[in-house]
N, C-alpha and C positions, 0 to 999 in steps of 0.2 A: 595384746597382739588377738586373744580370740574376741574377742570385742570388735575391732576392727575388720579382720577375714567377716566376719559376720555382716556385716555394713556392705562389703564388696559383695559376697552372695545377694543381698538382700537388695541394691539398691544394679545390680546385672541383670538378676530375673526380673524387677521393676520397670528398667529398661527396654527389656528385652516384651516384657507384658507388653509396655505402650506400641514398640516397634513392629514386634511381630502381629500385636491382635490389628492396628493400621493395620498391615498389609493383606490379616488374615477380612476386616471388616470391606477392606478395597474391591478384593477377586471373588471373597465367594459368592455361590448363591443364595437369596432371602438374609442379604445383611439390610440394615439400614440404609447404611449409606454403600453400596456396591457400586463403583465405577467412581468413583470422587476423583481419579486421579492420583499426579505422580506430589501437586502441592497437598493435596489434601495431606498423602503420605509423608510426607518429607518434616513439611510442621508442627504432623503430632512425633517424631520423633525430635525435633526438637524444643519442642514443650517439654517432652516425657523427658529427655535428659535434665531439664531445668530443674524441671521437679526434683529427680532424680539429687542432685545435688543441692536442694533447698533442706531434703529431711534430711540426707545425709551425711548431709556435710561433706570432706576433705579423701572423699572416695577414689579413686583411679577407675573403675570400673572398666578397665580396655589394657588388656597384658599390655600392649605396643605402650602406654604411658607410663608404666613401671618401669616399664624397660628404658624409657628415658634416662629414669628414677635413679635406676640401676650404673647407667653408662654416669650417669650426671653424683656418682658417690653418697645418693639420698637413704639408697636401701642395696641390703645385701642381697647377696645370691640366691639363697636361701627362701627369704623374702620373697625375692621376685617368683621362683620356681611355686612357690604354695600360694602365693595372690595368684597368678594366673593360672592356676586347675581349679581355685576358687570359683574365682572368676566365671570362667568356662562351666561347671556346674550352674553354676546363677543362672546360662543361657539353658542351659538343658530344663533346669526349674520353672523358669519363665515360660520358655516354649513351650511346655509339657499342661499347665495352665492356661496357656490361649487357645491349648485344642480344646481342653472340657468346657473352656465357655461357649467356643464357637461349632462343639462337635456334633451339633445337628445341623449346621450350617455341610459343615465338611461332608459329612455324609450325604446329604442333598447332591453334592457336587460332584461328586466320585465318577458321579457316570458320562458331566457334562464339561467339563474342565479336564484341560490337557493337564494327566500326571506331572511334567515339567512347570508349570505355572504354579501346581500345588507347594511342589518341594520349595518354586522360588517363592513363597510366602514365607516359609522358614529362613533359610537361605540366601545369600548373593549369586547372580552369576552376568556373565559379560552378555552386552548387544551384541555385541561381536568377539567371539572367541579367537581372540591372538593374544596367544601369553605372554610373548615379552611385552606388549603393550598394556597388553592389562595389569601386567606387576607394576610397570614403570607405574602407570595411572594410580593404584593404591600405596608406592609407596611413596609416589608425589602428593596426595590426597592427604596420609597421613604425616608425612613430614609440616604439611601448610597446616593441619589441625592440630596438631600436638607442641608447633611453635604459636602457635596463637596462644590454645588454652596456656604456655608459661607466660606469655607477654602481658594476657589480661591477668590471669593470678600475684604477679608481681606488682604491676602498674593500678591494680582497679580492686586488690584485697581486702580495703581497710573501707572502702563504699558498702555498707549493711546489701545485699542481694545482688548485687553486680556482676560476682564474679557466674553466678546460676543462670540469670538473667541472657548476660555475655555469648557466653560458653550454647544456651542454644538457637541466638539469633546466631554465632557461628557456624553451629552443624546442618540450621538451615541453606546461611549461603555457601556452604561447602558441599550441601547435596544438591542444591541447583548448579552449580557452576561446572563439578567437576563430578557429579555419582553419575551422566548418562552413562558412562559407559563400564562403567564396572557396579553401577550400585551404593559404593562407596562403602563397605565395610570396614576397613579403617582399624580389625580391631577382628582379636581371634576367638574371644569370645563372644560378640557380636555372632559369628558367623557358625563357626565351628558345634556353638554351645545349642541351638536351635536347629544347625543340619545334624548331630548325635540323634538332638532330640526326633527327627523328623527318620527317621532310619532305625527310630525301635517302639515308632506309634504303628496300630495296629490299620495296614491299608489292603484292600482289594484292587487296585489301580496305583501302582509305585513307580517310583522310575528310579533310577539309580541316584544315590544319595554326592555321589560327582567329587568324589574324594582326594583326585589329585585335584581338582579346579582349589579345590577347598584347604588344602591344604599351602599348595603354591602362593594364590596369590591373595587371600585372603587369611591365608594363614602367617607367611614367611614376610613378605610385601610388607605390612602394618611394622614389623621391629628394624625392616631395613630404615622405614621409615620416619621410625625414633632415632636409630642413632643419629642420623640425620640433626633431626629437629633437637635432639640434647646441645651436641657440638654448637650447633648454628646459635642456638639458643646463648650457650656458653661463650662462646670466642667470640662471638660478632655483636649479642644483642649483651652481653653482660650481666645477662639476670641471676 
């Protein structure tokens, strides 16, 4: 169990290093790839998650996926709670590493870049703040995402390397097709871990951490999508 929890911690941290790192690279001043755009960012998220799965294997790196496994009876409630906390801690660790990597660029950007944009390097935010619609988007995107992962795992697990690669392409597709409204967190650890890291880091010009949005939309909505994905996968797909 300890080995698996360490894998969840390190896997989530590495996912955040790729994901938050690419946003820092794209947004901050004096980076090599400043202004590269959303395709650059979403592609890095997809490839980064593939790499995490190649390295750490059968990990959730997402409390919503752990919730789906809980609903399916594959893990206990205690393990679900523990692994979710471990993944959030991994998210914090990964975000802190990104800050260390880009500390010079963060300092150079403090006066020039809107503090909300700096916060959004770490955590997700809606393009238009409409909480009921934002909630639906995150729940539905998570439903599609987790259902697809479970289908991929069931139907391609005997082909070496197929699951990590397919999940990477899935992240790319979901991000491009469903990410334009909320930033497609679909994962409490992906959003809350870096959001907490942003809260504790030293900033001269700080925006609010917006925990109202963080707790409701990327916090609760993915669990709703996960429950739907588990039930659909079991009773309709027969997985």
